[in-house]
C-alpha positions in Angstrom: 7.3 -4.7 -22.0 10.7 -5.0 -23.6 11.8 -7.7 -21.5 10.5 -9.9 -18.4 11.0 -8.4 -15.1 12.8 -10.2 -12.4 12.0 -10.8 -9.0 14.8 -12.6 -6.2 12.7 -14.6 -3.6 15.2 -15.3 -0.8 14.3 -16.9 2.9 15.4 -15.4 5.7 14.5 -17.2 9.3 14.5 -13.8 11.4 15.7 -10.5 11.9 19.3 -11.3 13.3 21.2 -8.4 11.8 23.9 -11.2 10.2 21.0 -13.1 8.6 18.8 -10.4 7.1 22.4 -8.6 5.5 23.5 -12.0 3.9 20.0 -12.7 2.7 19.6 -9.2 1.1 22.8 -9.0 -0.1 22.0 -12.5 -2.0 19.1 -11.0 -3.2 20.2 -8.1 -4.4 23.6 -9.5 -5.9 20.5 -12.1 -7.7 19.2 -8.7 -9.8 23.1 -7.6 -10.5 24.0 -6.2 -7.5 23.7 -2.7 -5.9 25.9 -1.0 -8.3 23.8 -1.1 -11.1 21.3 1.2 -9.5 23.3 3.8 -7.3 26.7 5.2 -7.6 29.2 7.0 -6.0 28.2 10.5 -4.8 24.4 9.9 -5.1 22.0 10.7 -2.6 19.8 7.9 -1.8 16.2 7.8 -0.2 15.3 4.7 1.6 11.7 4.9 2.1 10.6 2.6 4.7 6.5 1.8 5.7 6.7 4.0 8.8 2.8 3.8 9.0 3.0 5.1 12.9 5.1 5.1 15.6 5.2 1.5 16.5 7.6 -0.6 17.7 8.9 -2.8 15.4 7.5 -6.3 16.6 4.3 -4.9 15.9 4.8 -5.8 12.3 3.4 -2.9 10.9 6.9 -0.6 10.2 9.8 -1.9 7.8 12.5 -3.2 10.3 15.4 -1.8 11.6 17.6 -4.8 10.6 16.4 -4.4 7.2 17.1 -1.0 6.5 20.1 -1.5 8.6 21.2 -4.0 5.7 20.4 -1.6 2.9 21.8 1.4 4.3 25.5 -0.9 4.1 24.7 -1.9 1.0 23.9 1.9 -0.5 27.1 3.1 1.9 29.3 0.4 0.2 28.2 2.0 -3.3 30.2 5.6 -2.4 26.4 7.0 -1.5 24.8 8.8 1.2 21.6 7.1 2.1 19.0 8.9 3.4 15.9 7.5 5.6 12.4 9.5 4.6 9.0 8.8 4.8 5.9 10.6 5.5 3.3 8.7 8.0 -0.1 9.8 8.7 -0.9 12.7 10.5 1.3 16.0 10.5 4.1 16.1 8.9 6.0 18.4 11.3 10.1 17.5 13.1 8.5 16.3 16.7 6.2 13.9 14.7 9.2 12.5 12.9 11.4 12.3 16.2 8.6 10.1 17.6 8.6 8.4 14.4 12.4 7.6 14.0 12.5 6.8 18.2 9.9 4.4 17.9 10.4 2.4 14.9 14.1 1.9 15.9 15.3 4.3 12.5 17.3 6.5 15.4 19.5 3.0 16.1 20.0 2.4 12.8 21.1 5.9 12.3 23.5 6.0 15.2 24.9 3.0 14.2 25.5 3.2 10.3 25.7 7.1 9.6 22.7 6.8 7.5 21.0 10.5 7.9 17.3 10.8 9.0 15.2 13.5 7.2 13.8 15.7 9.2 13.0 18.4 6.1 9.6 18.9 5.8 9.7 21.0 2.7 7.3 19.7 -0.3 8.2 19.4 -4.0 5.7 19.8 -6.3 6.8 17.3 -9.5 5.2 17.3 -13.0 3.7 14.0 -14.1 3.2 13.9 -17.2 2.6 10.3 -18.1 0.2 10.0 -15.1 -3.2 9.0 -15.8 -5.3 11.1 -13.1 -2.5 13.0 -11.7 0.0 15.0 -13.6 1.4 16.7 -11.0 2.1 15.1 -7.7 3.3 16.5 -4.4 6.0 15.1 -3.0 7.8 15.1 0.4 11.3 16.9 -0.4 14.0 14.4 0.9 12.8 11.8 -2.1 11.7 14.8 -5.0 15.1 15.9 -4.0 17.5 12.6 -4.1 19.2 10.8 -7.2 17.3 7.6 -6.4 15.0 6.2 -4.6 14.9 2.5 -3.1 11.2 1.5 -1.8 11.4 -0.6 1.6 7.8 -1.8 1.9 6.3 -4.4 4.6 4.1 -6.9 3.3 1.1 -6.7 5.0 -3.0 -6.8 4.3 -4.5 -3.5 3.6 -8.2 -3.2 3.7 -8.9 -1.0 0.9 -5.8 -2.4 -1.6 -5.8 -5.9 -0.5 -2.2 -6.0 0.4 0.5 -3.2 0.8 3.4 -3.8 -0.6 5.7 -1.6 -3.3 2.9 0.7 -5.4 1.1 1.4 -2.1 4.2 2.0 0.3 4.8 5.0 -2.2 1.8 6.6 -1.2 3.8 7.5 1.9 5.5 9.9 -0.1 2.6 12.1 0.0 3.2 14.9 3.1 1.3 14.3 6.1 -2.6 15.5 5.6 -2.1 16.5 2.0 -2.5 12.3 1.7 -6.2 13.6 3.0 -7.1 15.3 -0.1 -5.6 12.3 -2.0 -8.4 10.1 -0.2 -10.9 12.1 -1.1 -10.8 13.0 -4.6 -9.9 8.9 -5.5 -12.8 7.3 -3.4 -13.1 4.2 -3.7 -10.6 1.4 -4.8 -10.3 1.6 -8.1 -10.0 5.6 -8.6 -7.2 5.2 -5.5 -5.0 2.5 -6.9 -5.0 5.0 -10.5 -3.8 7.2 -8.2 -0.9 5.0 -6.7 0.3 4.0 -10.0 0.9 7.2 -10.8 2.8 8.3 -7.8 4.8 5.3 -9.1 5.4 6.0 -12.2 6.5 10.4 -10.5 8.7 8.6 -8.0 9.9 5.3 -10.0 12.1 3.9 -7.2 15.3 1.8 -8.6 14.2 -1.2 -6.6 11.7 -2.7 -4.4 12.8 -4.7 -1.3 10.3 -5.8 1.1 10.1 -7.1 4.6 8.0 -10.0 4.7 10.4 -12.1 7.1 7.5 -10.8 9.7 4.8 -10.4 7.6 1.1 -8.6 8.6 -2.6 -10.5 8.3 -5.4 -9.9 9.2 -6.6 -6.4 9.4 -3.7 -4.6 8.2 -1.9 -2.3 7.9 -1.8 -1.6 11.7 -4.5 -3.3 13.2 -3.7 -7.0 12.3 -1.1 -9.7 13.4 2.0 -10.5 12.9 2.6 -13.4 10.5 6.0 -15.5 10.2 6.6 -14.9 6.2 10.6 -15.6 6.7 11.1 -14.4 3.2 12.5 -10.8 1.3 11.5 -9.8 -1.9 13.6 -7.8 -4.5 12.7 -6.3 -8.1 13.6 -3.2 -9.9 9.4 -3.3 -11.3 7.5 -2.5 -8.2 4.4 -3.5 -10.4 6.1 -7.4 -10.6 7.2 -7.6 -7.2 3.6 -6.8 -6.1 2.6 -9.8 -8.6 4.7 -11.9 -6.5 3.9 -10.7 -3.4 0.0 -11.5 -4.4 1.2 -14.9 -5.8 3.0 -15.8 -2.3 0.7 -15.4 -0.2 -1.8 -17.3 -2.5 -4.3 -14.6 -3.8 -4.9 -14.0 -7.4 -2.7 -11.2 -8.5 -5.4 -9.1 -10.6 -7.6 -8.9 -7.0 -5.2 -6.2 -6.3 -6.3 -2.9 -7.8 -2.9 -1.3 -8.4 -2.1 -4.2 -10.1 -5.3 -4.5 -12.4 -5.1 -0.7 -13.4 -1.3 -1.6 -14.3 -2.3 -4.2 -16.8 -5.1 -2.1 -17.8 -2.2 0.7 -18.7 -0.1 -1.5 -20.6 2.5 -1.6 -17.9 2.7 -5.0 -16.7 0.3 -8.9 -17.8 -0.3 -9.3 -14.2 0.6 -13.1 -14.4 3.6 -14.2 -12.3 4.3 -16.7 -15.5 5.5 -13.3 -16.8 8.1 -12.8 -14.4 11.6 -14.1 -13.7 11.9 -15.7 -10.5 15.5 -15.6 -9.3 16.4 -17.1 -5.8 14.6 -20.0 -3.4 11.3 -21.6 -5.6 8.1 -19.7 -5.1 6.4 -22.7 -3.9 8.8 -23.8 -1.4 8.2 -20.0 0.2 4.2 -19.7 0.3 2.3 -18.9 2.9 -0.4 -21.0 4.5 -3.4 -19.9 6.1 -2.3 -15.8 5.3 -5.7 -14.1 6.3 -7.0 -11.3 4.2 -8.8 -8.5 5.9 -12.3 -7.9 6.7 -12.9 -5.7 3.2 -10.9 -7.4 1.1 -13.3 -9.8 -0.6 -14.7 -7.4 -2.9 -12.7 -4.0 -3.9 -14.7 -1.3 -2.7 -16.8 0.9 -5.6 -16.8 -2.8 -7.5 -19.5 -4.8 -7.5 -19.0 -8.8 -6.9 -20.3 -11.0 -10.0 -23.3 -12.4 -7.6 -24.7 -8.8 -7.3 -24.0 -8.0 -10.7 -26.4 -10.9 -11.2 -29.1 -9.7 -8.6 -29.6 -6.6 -10.3 -28.9 -8.0 -13.6 -32.2 -5.8 -15.0 -31.2 -2.5 -13.8 -27.9 -3.2 -15.1 -29.0 -3.9 -18.6 -31.8 -1.5 -18.2 -28.9 0.9 -18.1 -26.5 -0.6 -20.7 -29.5 -0.2 -22.9 -30.6 3.4 -22.4 -26.6 4.1 -23.1 -26.5 2.2 -26.3 -29.6 4.6 -27.3 -28.0 7.5 -26.7 -25.2 6.5 -28.5 -22.5 5.4 -25.9 -22.1 1.9 -27.5 -22.1 -1.2 -27.2 -21.8 -3.2 -23.3 -21.5 -6.8 -22.8 -23.3 -7.4 -19.5 -21.1 -10.0 -18.6 -18.0 -7.5 -18.6 -19.7 -5.1 -16.8 -16.8 -2.8 -14.7 -18.1 0.0 -12.3 -18.4 2.6 -15.0 -21.3 0.7 -16.9 -23.1 0.6 -12.8 -25.3 3.4 -12.4 -23.9 6.0 -9.9 -26.8 5.8 -7.0 -26.8 1.8 -7.3 -23.0 1.9 -7.1 -22.8 4.0 -3.8 -25.5 1.7 -2.1 -23.5 -1.2 -3.0 -20.5 -0.2 -1.8 -22.0 0.8 1.5 -23.9 -2.4 1.7 -20.7 -4.9 0.7 -17.5 -3.1 2.4 -17.5 -3.1 5.6 -17.5 0.4 7.8 -15.6 1.4 10.2 -16.7 2.0 14.3 -15.5 3.5 17.2 -14.7 -0.1 19.5 -14.2 -0.1 23.4 -11.0 1.4 23.3 -12.4 4.6 22.1 -11.3 7.3 24.4 -12.5 9.9 22.5 -9.4 11.7 21.8 -10.6 13.1 18.2 -7.3 11.8 16.3 -9.6 10.1 13.5 -11.8 12.9 13.6 -8.9 15.5 13.0 -7.7 12.9 10.1 -10.9 12.2 8.2 -10.6 13.6 4.6 -14.0 13.6 4.3 -15.1 15.3 7.9 -17.9 12.0 8.3 -16.5 11.7 12.3 -17.3 13.3 15.4 -16.3 12.8 18.7 -19.6 12.9 21.4 -19.0 11.6 25.1 -15.9 10.7 24.8 -16.7 8.5 22.1 -16.1 9.2 18.4 -19.2 8.4 16.2 -18.8 7.8 12.1 -21.4 8.8 9.8 -21.9 5.8 7.4 -23.4 7.8 4.6 -20.7 10.4 4.3 -17.5 7.7 5.1 -15.6 6.9 2.0 -14.2 3.4 3.3 -10.6 5.1 3.0 -9.7 3.5 6.7 -7.5 6.2 7.9 -9.4 6.2 10.8 -8.7 2.5 11.0 -4.9 3.0 10.5 -4.1 6.3 12.5 -6.4 5.4 15.7 -3.3 5.6 18.4 -5.7 3.2 21.0 -6.4 0.8 17.7 -10.1 1.0 18.6 -11.3 1.0 15.1 -13.3 -1.9 14.6 -14.4 -2.8 10.6 -17.9 -4.3 10.7 -19.9 -5.5 7.3 -23.0 -4.5 6.8 -25.9 -7.3 6.3 -25.9 -7.7 2.7 -22.1 -8.1 2.8 -22.5 -10.4 5.9 -25.0 -12.1 3.3 -22.9 -12.7 0.5 -19.4 -13.0 2.8 -20.2 -13.9 5.6 -19.1 -11.6 9.1 
């Protein structure tokens, strides 16, 4: 890395349009102004987090006041702003119309003249630098834009700890194509490798995070609004994620995407290596921000306590590997690659929370229709999840129209981490 990445933090108490616009202008100006990234005549894709059709006060989606303020800055640069995302479920104009209406994006477009994307075409974009994904399917509105501005919502996520700048870009993958990616990248580390590949493919020029009202608990759609009162902005998406993790009080390297970026030489994962601009981080830190049920351990990875419990088996496997000429393995630094697959699958099922249909379930079948591994069936007006087939991607938890999918930790997970 040639220079320290910069991230601006600006306090913003509420979503009053004038307050958001002032805070956003300050954040962008601290980074050199939007004209540094956007030139006249450009088509600029604005990629908010529009996970599902929910009102802004639910804190599930990027607030329209933030999107509106970014649109105005883009237009002042003489560029065209296009609001585009692909939520969970089918990628159709009808779904997009409902999404834009419910999330407040239609009103933003009417007030500002910004375009709303209804083009459901898909582009297959070569990604020669990709570690896992050398070809990425991207919605055409993003693939065809001159530049992309990433507008995530700061929320917990039961697979990736937080959904901020890197995770938000998963929304450029069209509709149900996401299911194939989940099925291919079945644990948090592999999924996060895919996220970093998507980041390197899309290359947003800025990531501006809506943390004014964040979400804690069982995000990204079933958690609770959290009074965060902050906007974050930076050109380096991974650096933005590092600062977001520090802001909520968590070690950055416990976010799998940051861990991958560090292993691939794209970041250091250290707040100390980032130039912090604007309001002091210490004065903005979140107090009492609650993680989601699955975030005490990365799915697919073993915690140190369980490593010690299973050390004889793990050491025997490592010795067998050395005898086969695979090289030395240090037991204290074991990762997912050194643990036998059978042990890893068993431990993952026992440690990571599993989705179950709760009392709100109506048997609508939406979760079964969108499960990437067909692990859900509907019987007697109730969804039933097969724990042996479930890959813990939590798509059902994210997408359930009734918010009826509950997350339960098996007995061994409760023993290590509590309920």
